[in-house]
DOLUMSE-887271 format. One record per residue: residue number from 1; residue in one letter; chain; x, z negated, y of N, C-alpha, C, O, CB in turn. Coordinates in steps of 0.001 Angstrom, whole numbers, always signed. Glycine has a CB too. Example, Ala and Ser with C-alpha at 12.3 -4.5 7.8 and 13.67 -1.06 7.14 Angstrom:
R   n res chain      nu      nw      nv     cau     caw     cav      cu      cw      cv      ou      ow      ov     cbu     cbw     cbv
R   1   A     A  +13190   -7800   -5690  +12300   -7800   -4500  +13200   -7800   -3300  +14236   -8465   -3319  +11308   -9046   -4473
R   2   S     A  +12850   -7080   -2250  +13670   -7140   -1060  +12900   -7870     +30  +13409   -8039   +1138  +14084   -5725    -598
END
This chain:
R   n res chain      nu      nw      nv     cau     caw     cav      cu      cw      cv      ou      ow      ov     cbu     cbw     cbv
R   1   M     A    +756    -488   -1333    -327     +98    +323    +553    +152   +1442   +1270    -845   +1530   -1748   -1153    +993
R   2   N     A    +621    +517   +1814   +1616   +1235   +3454    +847    -177   +4159    -249    -646   +3851    +954   +3550   +4501
R   3   S     A   +1829    -673   +5215   +1271   -1391   +6107   +1063    -795   +7365   +1839     -92   +8013   +1903   -2422   +6215
R   4   S     A    -463   -1285   +7720    -654   -1009   +9586     +20   -1582  +10423    +661   -2624  +10291   -1885   -1369  +10238
R   5   P     A     -89    -959  +11272    +760   -1841  +12735    +251   -3243  +13280    +627   -3961  +14205    +603    -881  +14227
R   6   A     A    -844   -3350  +12252   -1846   -4944  +12802   -1339   -5801  +11487   -1454   -7020  +11611   -4186   -4780  +12853
R   7   D     A    -828   -5349  +10322    -191   -6268   +9606   +1065   -7517  +10072   +2049   -7205  +10744    +262   -5419   +8739
R   8   P     A    +903   -8398   +9765   +1936   -9307   +9810   +3225   -9079   +8545   +3313   -9055   +7318   +1162  -10740   +9699
R   9   L     A   +3992   -8959   +9603   +5407   -8759   +8788   +5298  -10176   +7889   +4965  -11328   +8166   +7047   -8672   +9967
R  10   P     A   +5768   -9469   +6621   +6477  -10038   +5322   +7631  -11192   +5092   +8822  -11009   +5346   +7053   -8960   +4802
R  11   E     A   +7085  -12388   +4577   +7990  -13069   +4636   +9142  -12473   +3851  +10154  -12794   +4475   +7591  -14231   +4324
R  12   R     A   +9483  -11755   +2776  +10580  -11074   +2662  +10340   -9322   +2158  +10214   -8865   +1023  +11418  -11972   +1655
R  13   P     A  +10341   -8618   +3502   +9912   -7370   +3602  +10496   -6033   +3091  +11703   -5882   +3276   +9803   -7290   +4692
R  14   K     A   +9938   -5219   +2586  +10312   -4290   +1608   +9929   -3026   +2287   +8753   -2712   +2474   +9645   -4515    +202
R  15   G     A  +11014   -2260   +2678  +11174    -607   +2389  +10208    +340   +1622   +9953     +60    +451  +12366    -414   +1619
R  16   R     A   +9760   +1225   +2084   +8537   +2004    +975  +10161   +2703    +200  +11267   +2822    +727   +6863   +3670   +1999
R  17   G     A   +9787   +2991    -951  +10926   +3564   -1921  +10398   +4945   -1727  +10808   +5649   -2650  +11013   +2974   -3670
R  18   E     A   +9852   +5433   -1117  +10381   +7576    -908  +10509   +7720     -23  +10681   +8881    +349   +9523   +8974   -1152
R  19   V     A  +10518   +6496   +1062  +11235   +6893   +2525  +13020   +6749   +1980  +13574   +5802   +1421  +10681   +5447   +4125
R  20   L     A  +13559   +8052   +2397  +15057   +8381   +2285  +15701   +7903   +3662  +15424   +8017   +4856  +15327  +10070   +2016
R  21   C     A  +16665   +7330   +2920  +17880   +7119   +4168  +19167   +7710   +3899  +19723   +7177   +2938  +18272   +5553   +4445
R  22   R     A  +19791   +8609   +4424  +20809   +9431   +4802  +21624   +9287   +6091  +21258   +9189   +7262  +20297  +10561   +4798
R  23   E     A  +23297   +9309   +5313  +24056   +9262   +6753  +23897  +10730   +7404  +23262  +11574   +6771  +25822   +8861   +6575
R  24   V     A  +24392  +11011   +8498  +24338  +12072   +9318  +25476  +11793  +10325  +25745  +10656  +10713  +22936  +12249   +9934
R  25   D     A  +26031  +12749  +10663  +26977  +12906  +11679  +26962  +11461  +12733  +27733  +10509  +12624  +26572  +14367  +12481
R  26   D     A  +26232  +11564  +13410  +25826  +10484  +14571  +25310   +9498  +14422  +25051   +8896  +15463  +25115  +10787  +15402
R  27   G     A  +24913   +8853  +13135  +24457   +7686  +12677  +23915   +8216  +10989  +24512   +8913  +10169  +23202   +7041  +13839
R  28   F     A  +22517   +7537  +10916  +21346   +7240   +9779  +19948   +8111  +10410  +19468   +8223  +11538  +20967   +5243   +9629
R  29   I     A  +19686   +8501   +9428  +18499   +8816   +9515  +17293   +8477   +8608  +17676   +8677   +7455  +18626   +9868   +9599
R  30   L     A  +15939   +8032   +8608  +15194   +7647   +7196  +14165   +8655   +7972  +13730   +8654   +9123  +14671   +5700   +6643
R  31   Y     A  +13965   +9509   +6856  +13080  +10703   +6345  +11550   +9977   +5299  +11684   +9530   +4159  +14349  +11857   +5182
R  32   D     A  +10102  +10043   +6125   +8968   +9439   +5659   +8446  +10903   +4542   +7432  +11475   +4941   +7815   +8901   +7149
R  33   P     A   +8762  +11183   +3900   +8056  +12417   +3355   +6315  +12247   +3149   +5848  +13362   +2917   +8800  +12742   +1835
R  34   D     A   +5772  +11704   +3159   +4497  +11207   +3230   +3785  +11680   +4973   +2821  +12392   +5254   +4682   +9404   +2886
R  35   E     A   +4755  +10921   +5861   +4262  +11889   +7409   +5258  +12727   +7561   +5104  +13230   +8674   +4112  +11045   +9008
R  36   G     A   +6305  +13205   +6999   +6754  +14352   +7446   +7948  +13858   +8665   +8500  +14835   +9171   +5419  +15280   +7970
R  37   K     A   +8365  +12671   +9138   +8727  +12202  +10327  +10234  +11621   +9675  +10660  +10955   +8732   +7537  +11067  +11065
R  38   V     A  +10601  +12208  +10618  +12086  +11372  +10494  +12779  +10561  +11747  +12715  +10995  +12897  +13224  +12470  +10110
R  39   H     A  +13244   +9710  +11506  +13695   +8098  +12368  +15037   +7979  +12288  +15580   +7942  +11184  +13091   +6552  +11671
R  40   S     A  +15734   +7905  +13422  +17349   +8117  +13725  +17412   +6772  +13686  +16481   +6013  +13954  +17999   +8916  +15191
R  41   L     A  +18663   +6424  +13307  +19238   +5029  +12993  +20253   +4727  +13707  +20885   +5727  +14049  +19652   +4825  +11703
R  42   N     A  +20861   +3298  +14245  +22110   +3376  +14374  +22700   +2538  +13198  +21884   +2259  +12319  +22491   +2973  +15719
R  43   P     A  +24082   +2051  +13016  +24507   +1748  +11502  +23725    +536  +11678  +23369    +212  +10545  +26273   +1584  +10985
R  44   V     A  +23257    -336  +12563  +22964   -2350  +12150  +21105   -1802  +11893  +20518   -2483  +11052  +23368   -4194  +14330
R  45   A     A  +20590   -1107  +12305  +19359    -549  +12086  +19312    -354  +10456  +18393    -870   +9820  +19190    +824  +12967
R  46   A     A  +20502    +536   +9700  +20410   +1325   +8660  +20714    +244   +8005  +19953     -58   +7086  +21149   +2577   +8506
R  47   F     A  +21876    -628   +8276  +22204   -2077   +7530  +21176   -3344   +7373  +21283   -4340   +6658  +23365   -2693   +8303
R  48   I     A  +20075   -2939   +8346  +18760   -4074   +7826  +17833   -2704   +7107  +17226   -3092   +6109  +17622   -5188   +9582
R  49   W     A  +17701   -1807   +7292  +16630    -927   +6111  +17213   -1148   +4960  +16448   -1218   +3998  +16449    +812   +6224
R  50   D     A  +18544   -1305   +4724  +19155   -1227   +3304  +19158   -2163   +3345  +19105   -2291   +2122  +20274    -661   +2809
R  51   S     A  +19176   -3347   +3758  +18771   -4725   +2999  +17170   -5369   +2719  +16962   -6535   +2384  +19465   -5801   +3851
R  52   L     A  +16023   -4239   +2959  +14628   -4681   +2702  +14328   -4304   +1730  +13749   -3222   +1632  +13690   -4389   +3465
R  53   D     A  +14639   -5126    +594  +14493   -5024    -496  +13748   -5624   -1382  +13749   -5328   -2577  +15246   -5038    -732
R  54   G     A  +12820   -6818    -683  +11890   -7370    -619  +12084   -8592   -1249  +11141   -9264   -1665  +11008   -6690    -968
R  55   T     A  +13465   -8985   -1365  +14145  -10029   -2299  +14811  -11325   -1079  +15193  -12429   -1468  +15619   -9074   -3380
R  56   Q     A  +14835  -10856    +517  +15503  -11495   +1305  +14560  -11510   +2709  +13718  -10662   +3004  +16909  -10870   +1351
R  57   S     A  +14810  -12319   +3238  +13784  -13077   +4230  +14603  -11925   +5532  +15263  -10919   +5273  +14000  -15381   +4417
R  58   L     A  +14332  -12401   +6703  +14346  -11776   +8212  +15731  -12885   +8065  +16780  -12248   +8164  +12683  -12041   +9663
R  59   A     A  +15877  -13873   +7926  +17044  -14606   +8019  +17942  -14689   +7597  +18970  -14977   +8210  +17036  -15313   +7974
R  60   E     A  +17875  -14516   +6676  +18745  -14072   +5395  +19470  -12923   +5847  +20697  -12823   +5833  +17874  -13671   +4029
R  61   I     A  +18525  -11921   +6314  +19121  -10743   +6742  +20174  -10832   +7932  +21293  -10336   +8065  +18051   -9877   +7096
R  62   A     A  +19178  -11880   +8978  +20350  -12228  +10151  +21850  -12634   +9468  +22960  -12293   +9879  +19788  -13699  +11159
R  63   G     A  +21617  -13226   +8639  +22793  -14569   +8028  +23297  -12979   +7786  +23866  -12673   +8834  +22432  -16178   +6328
R  64   N     A  +23327  -12072   +7054  +24229  -11117   +6684  +24874  -10412   +7824  +26054  -10216   +8113  +23606  -10217   +5847
R  65   L     A  +23661  -10066   +8427  +23967   -9017   +9316  +25262  -10135  +10305  +26086   -9526  +10987  +22255   -8311  +10278
R  66   K     A  +25290  -10942  +10294  +26558  -11505  +11242  +27585  -11196  +10820  +28256  -10884  +11804  +26756  -12872  +11444
R  67   E     A  +28073  -11096  +10079  +29315  -10048   +9489  +29946   -8870   +9659  +31058   -8504   +9278  +29170   -9750   +8595
R  68   F     A  +28649   -8019  +10614  +28460   -6362  +10597  +28868   -6623  +11636  +28332   -7406  +12420  +27131   -5391  +10392
R  69   S     A  +30445   -5678  +11922  +31024   -5286  +13278  +30249   -5129  +14164  +29320   -4369  +13891  +31693   -4238  +13341
R  70   G     A  +30261   -5706  +15486  +30158   -5388  +16796  +28408   -6059  +16732  +27495   -5236  +16787  +30545   -3503  +17210
R  71   V     A  +28226   -6870  +16670  +26694   -7700  +16637  +27039   -8994  +17446  +26151   -9802  +17716  +26052   -8186  +14859
R  72   Q     A  +28493   -9205  +17875  +28196  -10701  +18338  +27807  -10918  +19882  +27745  -10298  +20944  +29524  -11596  +18068
R  73   G     A  +27661  -11754  +19522  +27273  -12120  +21276  +25398  -11487  +21538  +24953  -11291  +22669  +28771  -10812  +22675
R  74   H     A  +24787  -11324  +20599  +23820  -10977  +20580  +22898  -11593  +20002  +23295  -12330  +19100  +23893  -10131  +20347
R  75   D     A  +21149  -11566  +20283  +20441  -12611  +19412  +20444  -11890  +17959  +20058  -10721  +17977  +18786  -12993  +20000
R  76   I     A  +20814  -12409  +16742  +20861  -11331  +15895  +19421  -11524  +15348  +18707  -10623  +14906  +22104  -11340  +14810
R  77   S     A  +19117  -12796  +15445  +17728  -12830  +14667  +16377  -11799  +14982  +15596  -11135  +14299  +17208  -14275  +14916
R  78   A     A  +16646  -12148  +16768  +15220  -11661  +17384  +15556   -9890  +17282  +14577   -9148  +17370  +14893  -12377  +19356
R  79   D     A  +16944   -9266  +17097  +16816   -7871  +17078  +16593   -7291  +15192  +16409   -6098  +14947  +18391   -7253  +17948
R  80   V     A  +16650   -8271  +14151  +16149   -8045  +13302  +14498   -8147  +12986  +13701   -7459  +12347  +16849   -8585  +12744
R  81   R     A  +14431   -9253  +13700  +12731   -8544  +13574  +12373   -7970  +14617  +11276   -8303  +15064  +11486   -9512  +13359
R  82   N     A  +13026   -7107  +15226  +12387   -6305  +16183  +12308   -5255  +15617  +11266   -4617  +15463  +12919   -6161  +17387
R  83   T     A  +13894   -4807  +15066  +14034   -3331  +14322  +12720   -3583  +12898  +11965   -2617  +12793  +16157   -3043  +13560
R  84   V     A  +12452   -4757  +11888  +11685   -4361  +11046   +9960   -4387  +11277   +9065   -3830  +10641  +12142   -5071  +10034
R  85   E     A   +9930   -5160  +12305   +9079   -4838  +13431   +8204   -3641  +13267   +7053   -3472  +12866   +9885   -4647  +14590
R  86   T     A   +9540   -2558  +13901   +9335   -1328  +14715   +8929    -220  +13270   +8029    +617  +13204  +10999    -865  +15801
R  87   F     A   +9834    -551  +12355   +9656    -129  +10623   +7928    -431  +10388   +7163    +527  +10289  +10852   -1447   +9309
R  88   N     A   +7639   -1252  +10346   +6543   -2147   +9812   +5302   -1102  +10832   +4699    -158  +10323   +6798   -4258  +10273
R  89   E     A   +5156   -1451  +12042   +4442     +29  +13329   +4648   +1047  +12887   +3664   +1747  +13128   +5071    +348  +14902
R  90   E     A   +5839   +1933  +12011   +6528   +3277  +11712   +5388   +3498  +10388   +5059   +4649  +10102   +8534   +3190  +11277
R  91   G     A   +4747   +2174   +9515   +4120   +2658   +8313   +5547   +2534   +7532   +5526   +3434   +6693   +3299   +4286   +8409
R  92   L     A   +6532   +1963   +7454   +7814   +2722   +6446   +8002   +1148   +5464   +9043    +928   +4845   +9800   +3382   +7662
R  93   L     A   +7027    +338   +5468   +7110    -843   +4904   +6162   -1097   +3785   +5012    -974   +4205   +6983   -1741   +5854
R  94   E     A   +6194   -1336   +2803   +5699   -1734   +1842   +4274   -2446   +2362   +3514   -2970   +1549   +6707   -2523   +1140
END
């Protein structure tokens, strides 16, 4: 079942399995074959996407992201939540 924009975030979010993530020259893209949409991601958003396996909470993803180069000085928890909320609004989560 796809999430709708009104759906709250699940405790352990999971990306829809049919959405493909690919590395391209200047970052990453997600391709949603159901909608025929392509979403551009920076490396941090791609890391978050790859973490959405249904086993990790947003806090756990944020903790893992602290090791990622270039995120120091940011509100990592807020960045993770905002990114996952965007994925949810785009219908990319289960």
